N, CA, C and O atoms as CSV, one atom per row, in Angstrom:
chain,resi,resn,atom,element,x,y,z
A,1,MET,N,N,-3.996,2.391,4.382
A,1,MET,CA,C,-4.149,2.770,2.991
A,1,MET,C,C,-2.975,2.231,2.202
A,1,MET,O,O,-1.848,2.237,2.698
A,2,PRO,N,N,-3.208,1.766,0.989
A,2,PRO,CA,C,-2.105,1.280,0.156
A,2,PRO,C,C,-1.143,2.417,-0.179
A,2,PRO,O,O,-1.536,3.582,-0.235
A,3,MET,N,N,0.107,2.065,-0.400
A,3,MET,CA,C,1.099,3.075,-0.735
A,3,MET,C,C,0.727,3.746,-2.063
A,3,MET,O,O,0.322,3.087,-3.020
A,4,ILE,N,N,0.875,5.055,-2.090
A,4,ILE,CA,C,0.616,5.813,-3.310
A,4,ILE,C,C,1.886,5.745,-4.155
A,4,ILE,O,O,2.965,6.135,-3.709
A,5,THR,N,N,1.743,5.250,-5.365
A,5,THR,CA,C,2.882,5.114,-6.266
A,5,THR,C,C,2.601,5.855,-7.562
A,5,THR,O,O,1.460,6.206,-7.863
A,6,LEU,N,N,3.658,6.084,-8.318
A,6,LEU,CA,C,3.488,6.713,-9.621
A,6,LEU,C,C,2.609,5.847,-10.518
A,6,LEU,O,O,1.806,6.370,-11.290
A,7,THR,N,N,2.756,4.532,-10.421
A,7,THR,CA,C,1.937,3.616,-11.221
A,7,THR,C,C,0.464,3.734,-10.864
A,7,THR,O,O,-0.387,3.795,-11.752
A,8,SER,N,N,0.150,3.768,-9.554
A,8,SER,CA,C,-1.261,3.865,-9.151
A,8,SER,C,C,-1.862,5.204,-9.561
A,8,SER,O,O,-3.029,5.274,-9.947
A,9,ILE,N,N,-1.073,6.252,-9.479
A,9,ILE,CA,C,-1.558,7.570,-9.904
A,9,ILE,C,C,-1.768,7.586,-11.416
A,9,ILE,O,O,-2.771,8.115,-11.895
A,10,GLN,N,N,-0.841,7.017,-12.162
A,10,GLN,CA,C,-0.986,6.976,-13.622
A,10,GLN,C,C,-2.246,6.207,-14.011
A,10,GLN,O,O,-2.948,6.602,-14.942
A,11,GLN,N,N,-2.537,5.116,-13.308
A,11,GLN,CA,C,-3.753,4.346,-13.585
A,11,GLN,C,C,-4.995,5.184,-13.336
A,11,GLN,O,O,-5.957,5.111,-14.101
A,12,MET,N,N,-4.984,5.986,-12.261
A,12,MET,CA,C,-6.121,6.862,-11.982
A,12,MET,C,C,-6.283,7.902,-13.091
A,12,MET,O,O,-7.398,8.152,-13.548
A,13,PHE,N,N,-5.172,8.511,-13.524
A,13,PHE,CA,C,-5.230,9.486,-14.612
A,13,PHE,C,C,-5.779,8.844,-15.880
A,13,PHE,O,O,-6.590,9.443,-16.585
A,14,ASP,N,N,-5.331,7.617,-16.168
A,14,ASP,CA,C,-5.815,6.915,-17.356
A,14,ASP,C,C,-7.324,6.672,-17.278
A,14,ASP,O,O,-8.036,6.860,-18.265
A,15,ARG,N,N,-7.814,6.251,-16.099
A,15,ARG,CA,C,-9.259,6.022,-15.911
A,15,ARG,C,C,-10.039,7.319,-16.089
A,15,ARG,O,O,-11.067,7.350,-16.766
A,16,MET,N,N,-9.545,8.378,-15.479
A,16,MET,CA,C,-10.235,9.667,-15.592
A,16,MET,C,C,-10.306,10.107,-17.055
A,16,MET,O,O,-11.347,10.560,-17.532
A,17,SER,N,N,-9.194,9.968,-17.746
A,17,SER,CA,C,-9.156,10.364,-19.151
A,17,SER,C,C,-10.123,9.526,-19.981
A,17,SER,O,O,-10.828,10.061,-20.837
A,18,SER,N,N,-10.163,8.215,-19.735
A,18,SER,CA,C,-11.077,7.361,-20.503
A,18,SER,C,C,-12.539,7.635,-20.141
A,18,SER,O,O,-13.441,7.313,-20.914
A,19,ASP,N,N,-12.774,8.233,-18.955
A,19,ASP,CA,C,-14.129,8.623,-18.554
A,19,ASP,C,C,-14.515,9.999,-19.092
A,19,ASP,O,O,-15.601,10.502,-18.805
A,20,GLY,N,N,-13.622,10.601,-19.873
A,20,GLY,CA,C,-13.941,11.880,-20.491
A,20,GLY,C,C,-13.510,13.102,-19.717
A,20,GLY,O,O,-13.875,14.218,-20.086
A,21,VAL,N,N,-12.741,12.927,-18.647
A,21,VAL,CA,C,-12.265,14.066,-17.867
A,21,VAL,C,C,-11.032,14.637,-18.560
A,21,VAL,O,O,-10.109,13.903,-18.913
A,22,ASP,N,N,-11.030,15.945,-18.747
A,22,ASP,CA,C,-9.866,16.614,-19.329
A,22,ASP,C,C,-8.830,16.785,-18.223
A,22,ASP,O,O,-8.900,17.732,-17.440
A,23,ILE,N,N,-7.876,15.869,-18.161
A,23,ILE,CA,C,-6.898,15.857,-17.069
A,23,ILE,C,C,-5.830,16.939,-17.218
A,23,ILE,O,O,-4.998,17.112,-16.328
A,24,ALA,N,N,-5.845,17.666,-18.331
A,24,ALA,CA,C,-4.873,18.739,-18.547
A,24,ALA,C,C,-5.380,20.085,-18.042
A,24,ALA,O,O,-4.668,21.084,-18.143
A,25,LYS,N,N,-6.590,20.132,-17.503
A,25,LYS,CA,C,-7.123,21.407,-17.016
A,25,LYS,C,C,-7.203,21.383,-15.484
A,25,LYS,O,O,-6.948,20.363,-14.843
A,26,ASP,N,N,-7.560,22.527,-14.929
A,26,ASP,CA,C,-7.740,22.620,-13.481
A,26,ASP,C,C,-8.790,21.621,-13.026
A,26,ASP,O,O,-9.866,21.520,-13.616
A,27,LEU,N,N,-8.466,20.882,-11.970
A,27,LEU,CA,C,-9.413,19.987,-11.317
A,27,LEU,C,C,-9.418,20.318,-9.829
A,27,LEU,O,O,-8.497,20.958,-9.322
A,28,LEU,N,N,-10.445,19.882,-9.148
A,28,LEU,CA,C,-10.528,20.059,-7.710
A,28,LEU,C,C,-9.935,18.820,-7.048
A,28,LEU,O,O,-10.485,17.724,-7.157
A,29,TRP,N,N,-8.820,19.000,-6.368
A,29,TRP,CA,C,-8.104,17.906,-5.721
A,29,TRP,C,C,-8.371,17.953,-4.223
A,29,TRP,O,O,-8.146,18.975,-3.574
A,30,GLY,N,N,-8.851,16.841,-3.683
A,30,GLY,CA,C,-9.095,16.718,-2.250
A,30,GLY,C,C,-8.010,15.874,-1.612
A,30,GLY,O,O,-7.551,14.890,-2.191
A,31,PHE,N,N,-7.603,16.267,-0.410
A,31,PHE,CA,C,-6.565,15.563,0.340
A,31,PHE,C,C,-7.115,15.262,1.737
A,31,PHE,O,O,-7.756,16.109,2.359
A,32,PHE,N,N,-6.855,14.045,2.217
A,32,PHE,CA,C,-7.501,13.545,3.431
A,32,PHE,C,C,-6.485,13.133,4.486
A,32,PHE,O,O,-5.451,12.537,4.185
A,33,PHE,N,N,-6.806,13.467,5.723
A,33,PHE,CA,C,-5.986,13.090,6.872
A,33,PHE,C,C,-6.903,12.476,7.923
A,33,PHE,O,O,-8.072,12.845,8.033
A,34,THR,N,N,-6.365,11.538,8.692
A,34,THR,CA,C,-7.141,10.931,9.774
A,34,THR,C,C,-6.346,10.988,11.067
A,34,THR,O,O,-5.116,10.939,11.063
A,35,ASP,N,N,-7.073,11.092,12.175
A,35,ASP,CA,C,-6.441,11.077,13.491
A,35,ASP,C,C,-7.517,10.856,14.547
A,35,ASP,O,O,-8.693,11.147,14.327
A,36,ASN,N,N,-7.098,10.342,15.683
A,36,ASN,CA,C,-8.005,10.178,16.826
A,36,ASN,C,C,-8.169,11.470,17.612
A,36,ASN,O,O,-9.087,11.599,18.422
A,37,ASP,N,N,-7.270,12.435,17.370
A,37,ASP,CA,C,-7.273,13.704,18.100
A,37,ASP,C,C,-7.678,14.828,17.147
A,37,ASP,O,O,-6.932,15.183,16.235
A,38,LYS,N,N,-8.846,15.370,17.368
A,38,LYS,CA,C,-9.366,16.430,16.496
A,38,LYS,C,C,-8.475,17.676,16.523
A,38,LYS,O,O,-8.395,18.399,15.529
A,39,LYS,N,N,-7.811,17.931,17.645
A,39,LYS,CA,C,-6.975,19.125,17.774
A,39,LYS,C,C,-5.823,19.118,16.774
A,39,LYS,O,O,-5.468,20.168,16.239
A,40,ARG,N,N,-5.238,17.955,16.517
A,40,ARG,CA,C,-4.154,17.879,15.523
A,40,ARG,C,C,-4.675,18.237,14.133
A,40,ARG,O,O,-3.985,18.888,13.349
A,41,LEU,N,N,-5.894,17.804,13.841
A,41,LEU,CA,C,-6.475,18.119,12.532
A,41,LEU,C,C,-6.871,19.589,12.434
A,41,LEU,O,O,-6.798,20.181,11.357
A,42,GLU,N,N,-7.286,20.177,13.544
A,42,GLU,CA,C,-7.588,21.618,13.552
A,42,GLU,C,C,-6.326,22.425,13.240
A,42,GLU,O,O,-6.386,23.413,12.508
A,43,LEU,N,N,-5.182,22.005,13.793
A,43,LEU,CA,C,-3.917,22.676,13.498
A,43,LEU,C,C,-3.563,22.496,12.025
A,43,LEU,O,O,-3.133,23.447,11.371
A,44,ALA,N,N,-3.738,21.292,11.502
A,44,ALA,CA,C,-3.462,21.035,10.084
A,44,ALA,C,C,-4.357,21.893,9.204
A,44,ALA,O,O,-3.909,22.423,8.187
A,45,LYS,N,N,-5.607,22.031,9.588
A,45,LYS,CA,C,-6.553,22.873,8.835
A,45,LYS,C,C,-5.993,24.286,8.703
A,45,LYS,O,O,-6.015,24.873,7.621
A,46,GLN,N,N,-5.498,24.818,9.797
A,46,GLN,CA,C,-4.961,26.176,9.792
A,46,GLN,C,C,-3.682,26.263,8.963
A,46,GLN,O,O,-3.547,27.145,8.114
A,47,GLU,N,N,-2.750,25.351,9.210
A,47,GLU,CA,C,-1.467,25.417,8.512
A,47,GLU,C,C,-1.605,25.163,7.010
A,47,GLU,O,O,-0.978,25.854,6.206
A,48,LEU,N,N,-2.410,24.190,6.632
A,48,LEU,CA,C,-2.607,23.925,5.206
A,48,LEU,C,C,-3.391,25.054,4.540
A,48,LEU,O,O,-3.183,25.348,3.363
A,49,GLY,N,N,-4.288,25.681,5.291
A,49,GLY,CA,C,-4.998,26.852,4.783
A,49,GLY,C,C,-4.044,27.985,4.447
A,49,GLY,O,O,-4.232,28.697,3.461
A,50,GLU,N,N,-3.019,28.148,5.273
A,50,GLU,CA,C,-2.009,29.175,5.021
A,50,GLU,C,C,-1.181,28.853,3.783
A,50,GLU,O,O,-0.543,29.744,3.222
A,51,LYS,N,N,-1.179,27.590,3.348
A,51,LYS,CA,C,-0.440,27.177,2.157
A,51,LYS,C,C,-1.338,27.120,0.919
A,51,LYS,O,O,-0.933,26.602,-0.121
A,52,GLY,N,N,-2.561,27.654,1.034
A,52,GLY,CA,C,-3.427,27.763,-0.132
A,52,GLY,C,C,-4.466,26.668,-0.296
A,52,GLY,O,O,-5.181,26.639,-1.298
A,53,PHE,N,N,-4.560,25.766,0.674
A,53,PHE,CA,C,-5.582,24.729,0.606
A,53,PHE,C,C,-6.866,25.238,1.256
A,53,PHE,O,O,-6.821,26.031,2.196
A,54,ASN,N,N,-7.993,24.784,0.757
A,54,ASN,CA,C,-9.298,25.182,1.281
A,54,ASN,C,C,-9.821,24.100,2.224
A,54,ASN,O,O,-9.713,22.906,1.946
A,55,PHE,N,N,-10.382,24.540,3.333
A,55,PHE,CA,C,-10.967,23.628,4.303
A,55,PHE,C,C,-12.327,23.159,3.804
A,55,PHE,O,O,-13.178,23.971,3.442
A,56,VAL,N,N,-12.523,21.847,3.787
A,56,VAL,CA,C,-13.808,21.268,3.406
A,56,VAL,C,C,-14.571,20.837,4.648
A,56,VAL,O,O,-15.756,21.143,4.784
A,57,GLY,N,N,-13.910,20.134,5.550
A,57,GLY,CA,C,-14.590,19.721,6.752
A,57,GLY,C,C,-13.787,18.747,7.584
A,57,GLY,O,O,-12.823,18.138,7.119
A,58,ILE,N,N,-14.213,18.618,8.830
A,58,ILE,CA,C,-13.722,17.580,9.731
A,58,ILE,C,C,-14.956,16.814,10.166
A,58,ILE,O,O,-15.929,17.395,10.647
A,59,ARG,N,N,-14.905,15.508,9.991
A,59,ARG,CA,C,-16.022,14.675,10.422
A,59,ARG,C,C,-15.486,13.531,11.264
A,59,ARG,O,O,-14.310,13.176,11.185
A,60,GLN,N,N,-16.358,12.969,12.058
A,60,GLN,CA,C,-15.993,11.819,12.883
A,60,GLN,C,C,-16.768,10.609,12.382
A,60,GLN,O,O,-17.982,10.679,12.191
A,61,ASP,N,N,-16.065,9.499,12.168
A,61,ASP,CA,C,-16.750,8.301,11.687
A,61,ASP,C,C,-17.307,7.491,12.851
A,61,ASP,O,O,-17.146,7.862,14.014
A,62,GLU,N,N,-17.959,6.388,12.527
A,62,GLU,CA,C,-18.627,5.568,13.540
A,62,GLU,C,C,-17.657,4.928,14.527
A,62,GLU,O,O,-18.075,4.461,15.586
A,63,ASN,N,N,-16.356,4.901,14.190
A,63,ASN,CA,C,-15.350,4.339,15.092
A,63,ASN,C,C,-14.650,5.405,15.925
A,63,ASN,O,O,-13.727,5.099,16.680
A,64,GLY,N,N,-15.080,6.640,15.791
A,64,GLY,CA,C,-14.492,7.729,16.564
A,64,GLY,C,C,-13.284,8.387,15.905
A,64,GLY,O,O,-12.685,9.292,16.486
A,65,LEU,N,N,-12.921,7.951,14.708
A,65,LEU,CA,C,-11.782,8.513,13.995
A,65,LEU,C,C,-12.213,9.808,13.300
A,65,LEU,O,O,-13.275,9.871,12.680
A,66,TYR,N,N,-11.373,10.833,13.415
A,66,TYR,CA,C,-11.651,12.109,12.756
A,66,TYR,C,C,-11.001,12.136,11.381
A,66,TYR,O,O,-9.894,11.632,11.191
A,67,TRP,N,N,-11.708,12.732,10.425
A,67,TRP,CA,C,-11.253,12.866,9.046
A,67,TRP,C,C,-11.238,14.342,8.680
A,67,TRP,O,O,-12.241,15.037,8.842
A,68,LEU,N,N,-10.108,14.816,8.190
A,68,LEU,CA,C,-9.970,16.186,7.694
A,68,LEU,C,C,-9.877,16.120,6.175
A,68,LEU,O,O,-9.111,15.328,5.625
A,69,GLU,N,N,-10.663,16.958,5.503
A,69,GLU,CA,C,-10.545,17.091,4.057
A,69,GLU,C,C,-10.192,18.529,3.727
A,69,GLU,O,O,-10.852,19.471,4.163
A,70,MET,N,N,-9.123,18.671,2.939
A,70,MET,CA,C,-8.708,19.960,2.403
A,70,MET,C,C,-8.710,19.816,0.891
A,70,MET,O,O,-8.494,18.720,0.375
A,71,ASN,N,N,-8.951,20.911,0.172
A,71,ASN,CA,C,-8.900,20.810,-1.284
A,71,ASN,C,C,-8.238,22.032,-1.886
A,71,ASN,O,O,-8.031,23.053,-1.229
A,72,ARG,N,N,-7.913,21.889,-3.161
A,72,ARG,CA,C,-7.330,23.010,-3.904
A,72,ARG,C,C,-7.527,22.741,-5.388
A,72,ARG,O,O,-7.416,21.603,-5.847
A,73,VAL,N,N,-7.817,23.786,-6.122
A,73,VAL,CA,C,-7.937,23.695,-7.571
A,73,VAL,C,C,-6.524,23.801,-8.146
A,73,VAL,O,O,-5.799,24.765,-7.896
A,74,MET,N,N,-6.152,22.768,-8.932
A,74,MET,CA,C,-4.806,22.701,-9.493
A,74,MET,C,C,-4.834,21.888,-10.776
A,74,MET,O,O,-5.778,21.145,-11.043
A,75,VAL,N,N,-3.783,22.045,-11.557
A,75,VAL,CA,C,-3.501,21.148,-12.669
A,75,VAL,C,C,-2.385,20.228,-12.193
A,75,VAL,O,O,-1.377,20.694,-11.660
A,76,HIS,N,N,-2.561,18.939,-12.381
A,76,HIS,CA,C,-1.527,17.972,-12.010
A,76,HIS,C,C,-1.266,17.024,-13.155
A,76,HIS,O,O,-2.125,16.779,-14.002
A,77,ASP,N,N,-0.063,16.500,-13.157
A,77,ASP,CA,C,0.260,15.313,-13.931
A,77,ASP,C,C,0.633,14.263,-12.883
A,77,ASP,O,O,0.751,14.605,-11.706
A,78,PRO,N,N,0.817,13.026,-13.259
A,78,PRO,CA,C,1.101,12.007,-12.248
A,78,PRO,C,C,2.310,12.326,-11.364
A,78,PRO,O,O,2.271,12.077,-10.159
A,79,LYS,N,N,3.373,12.868,-11.940
A,79,LYS,CA,C,4.563,13.160,-11.132
A,79,LYS,C,C,4.319,14.292,-10.141
A,79,LYS,O,O,4.773,14.223,-8.999
A,80,SER,N,N,3.612,15.325,-10.565
A,80,SER,CA,C,3.362,16.438,-9.638
A,80,SER,C,C,2.416,16.019,-8.521
A,80,SER,O,O,2.564,16.473,-7.386
A,81,LEU,N,N,1.440,15.153,-8.826
A,81,LEU,CA,C,0.543,14.676,-7.786
A,81,LEU,C,C,1.289,13.782,-6.802
A,81,LEU,O,O,1.062,13.867,-5.595
A,82,LEU,N,N,2.168,12.934,-7.302
A,82,LEU,CA,C,2.965,12.093,-6.404
A,82,LEU,C,C,3.803,12.966,-5.471
A,82,LEU,O,O,3.930,12.662,-4.284
A,83,TYR,N,N,4.368,14.036,-5.995
A,83,TYR,CA,C,5.159,14.958,-5.176
A,83,TYR,C,C,4.304,15.558,-4.052
A,83,TYR,O,O,4.732,15.593,-2.899
A,84,VAL,N,N,3.113,16.023,-4.384
A,84,VAL,CA,C,2.226,16.604,-3.371
A,84,VAL,C,C,1.843,15.547,-2.333
A,84,VAL,O,O,1.821,15.834,-1.136
A,85,CYS,N,N,1.546,14.348,-2.778
A,85,CYS,CA,C,1.189,13.277,-1.838
A,85,CYS,C,C,2.340,12.971,-0.881
A,85,CYS,O,O,2.120,12.743,0.308
A,86,LYS,N,N,3.561,12.968,-1.402
A,86,LYS,CA,C,4.723,12.754,-0.536
A,86,LYS,C,C,4.874,13.899,0.458
A,86,LYS,O,O,5.210,13.675,1.621
A,87,GLU,N,N,4.628,15.123,0.002
A,87,GLU,CA,C,4.671,16.272,0.916
A,87,GLU,C,C,3.603,16.153,2.004
A,87,GLU,O,O,3.872,16.428,3.174
A,88,MET,N,N,2.407,15.749,1.621
A,88,MET,CA,C,1.315,15.604,2.590
A,88,MET,C,C,1.633,14.506,3.610
A,88,MET,O,O,1.373,14.666,4.802
A,89,ASP,N,N,2.191,13.402,3.136
A,89,ASP,CA,C,2.567,12.315,4.034
A,89,ASP,C,C,3.656,12.774,5.010
A,89,ASP,O,O,3.583,12.477,6.202
A,90,ALA,N,N,4.652,13.488,4.514
A,90,ALA,CA,C,5.722,14.009,5.367
A,90,ALA,C,C,5.159,15.013,6.383
A,90,ALA,O,O,5.567,15.027,7.544
A,91,TYR,N,N,4.226,15.844,5.936
A,91,TYR,CA,C,3.586,16.806,6.842
A,91,TYR,C,C,2.858,16.068,7.964
A,91,TYR,O,O,2.981,16.436,9.132
A,92,ALA,N,N,2.100,15.030,7.613
A,92,ALA,CA,C,1.367,14.265,8.627
A,92,ALA,C,C,2.330,13.660,9.648
A,92,ALA,O,O,2.061,13.683,10.849
A,93,LYS,N,N,3.433,13.128,9.176
A,93,LYS,CA,C,4.426,12.547,10.094
A,93,LYS,C,C,5.045,13.619,10.974
A,93,LYS,O,O,5.211,13.416,12.177
A,94,MET,N,N,5.388,14.756,10.386
A,94,MET,CA,C,6.000,15.844,11.141
A,94,MET,C,C,5.081,16.340,12.263
A,94,MET,O,O,5.548,16.669,13.353
A,95,ARG,N,N,3.785,16.392,11.993
A,95,ARG,CA,C,2.812,16.897,12.964
A,95,ARG,C,C,2.187,15.784,13.806
A,95,ARG,O,O,1.242,16.032,14.556
A,96,SER,N,N,2.706,14.565,13.688
A,96,SER,CA,C,2.198,13.406,14.440
A,96,SER,C,C,0.712,13.158,14.186
A,96,SER,O,O,-0.019,12.729,15.079
A,97,ILE,N,N,0.282,13.431,12.970
A,97,ILE,CA,C,-1.096,13.140,12.568
A,97,ILE,C,C,-1.156,11.654,12.239
A,97,ILE,O,O,-0.218,11.109,11.658
A,98,GLY,N,N,-2.237,11.006,12.602
A,98,GLY,CA,C,-2.367,9.565,12.402
A,98,GLY,C,C,-1.988,9.114,11.013
A,98,GLY,O,O,-1.190,8.189,10.868
A,99,ALA,N,N,-2.545,9.748,9.972
A,99,ALA,CA,C,-2.219,9.338,8.602
A,99,ALA,C,C,-2.651,10.386,7.599
A,99,ALA,O,O,-3.655,11.076,7.775
A,100,PHE,N,N,-1.859,10.486,6.535
A,100,PHE,CA,C,-2.327,11.114,5.305
A,100,PHE,C,C,-3.030,9.973,4.593
A,100,PHE,O,O,-2.412,8.952,4.293
A,101,ASP,N,N,-4.314,10.137,4.320
A,101,ASP,CA,C,-5.115,9.008,3.849
A,101,ASP,C,C,-5.411,9.042,2.361
A,101,ASP,O,O,-6.216,8.247,1.877
A,102,GLY,N,N,-4.785,9.933,1.633
A,102,GLY,CA,C,-4.956,9.898,0.195
A,102,GLY,C,C,-5.607,11.136,-0.384
A,102,GLY,O,O,-5.678,12.189,0.250
A,103,TYR,N,N,-6.076,10.978,-1.599
A,103,TYR,CA,C,-6.561,12.099,-2.398
A,103,TYR,C,C,-7.721,11.642,-3.268
A,103,TYR,O,O,-7.962,10.448,-3.442
A,104,ASP,N,N,-8.426,12.615,-3.803
A,104,ASP,CA,C,-9.384,12.356,-4.872
A,104,ASP,C,C,-9.396,13.576,-5.782
A,104,ASP,O,O,-8.801,14.607,-5.468
A,105,ALA,N,N,-10.074,13.447,-6.898
A,105,ALA,CA,C,-10.127,14.550,-7.850
A,105,ALA,C,C,-11.455,14.546,-8.556
A,105,ALA,O,O,-12.086,13.503,-8.727
A,106,GLY,N,N,-11.870,15.718,-8.960
A,106,GLY,CA,C,-13.096,15.833,-9.727
A,106,GLY,C,C,-13.092,17.111,-10.532
A,106,GLY,O,O,-12.306,18.028,-10.295
A,107,GLU,N,N,-13.985,17.139,-11.479
A,107,GLU,CA,C,-14.127,18.352,-12.283
A,107,GLU,C,C,-14.737,19.443,-11.418
A,107,GLU,O,O,-15.594,19.172,-10.577
A,108,ILE,N,N,-14.305,20.643,-11.622
A,108,ILE,CA,C,-14.744,21.767,-10.809
A,108,ILE,C,C,-16.246,21.984,-10.951
A,108,ILE,O,O,-16.921,22.264,-9.961
A,109,ASP,N,N,-16.774,21.860,-12.150
A,109,ASP,CA,C,-18.203,22.084,-12.374
A,109,ASP,C,C,-19.072,21.109,-11.577
A,109,ASP,O,O,-20.190,21.442,-11.183
A,110,ALA,N,N,-18.552,19.912,-11.346
A,110,ALA,CA,C,-19.341,18.872,-10.685
A,110,ALA,C,C,-19.228,18.928,-9.169
A,110,ALA,O,O,-20.000,18.274,-8.468
A,111,LEU,N,N,-18.275,19.702,-8.653
A,111,LEU,CA,C,-18.031,19.723,-7.211
A,111,LEU,C,C,-18.135,21.134,-6.683
A,111,LEU,O,O,-17.954,22.107,-7.415
A,112,LYS,N,N,-18.426,21.229,-5.419
A,112,LYS,CA,C,-18.508,22.521,-4.755
A,112,LYS,C,C,-17.093,22.952,-4.345
A,112,LYS,O,O,-16.360,22.186,-3.719
A,113,VAL,N,N,-16.729,24.156,-4.696
A,113,VAL,CA,C,-15.447,24.701,-4.302
A,113,VAL,C,C,-15.705,25.679,-3.160
A,113,VAL,O,O,-16.512,26.600,-3.284
A,114,ASN,N,N,-15.009,25.465,-2.050
A,114,ASN,CA,C,-15.158,26.362,-0.886
A,114,ASN,C,C,-14.268,27.571,-1.034
A,114,ASN,O,O,-14.252,28.438,-0.160
């Protein structure tokens, strides 16, 4: 995955805003991790859940790689999102998870909140 930078996050915020998304309100933010070992992701699911993130799912892709998605409703600006992404990346490294694979965002009305 390409490095997450303040510039790339700002570009995403700009696109969302030009698409009519009110970026100053609560949005549903998804965070993704990948690993070949499902057990590491199960531990992350539990630990991140204790920090207020909601479990969305663990799926396995056609190459056998497991994907964990966690989400949380939050208000972010580019700097606060970059901070969270850095925390998620550090968490993945600390727990020997294959990778923090990024984030996405959407309006709460358009997405299912667990």
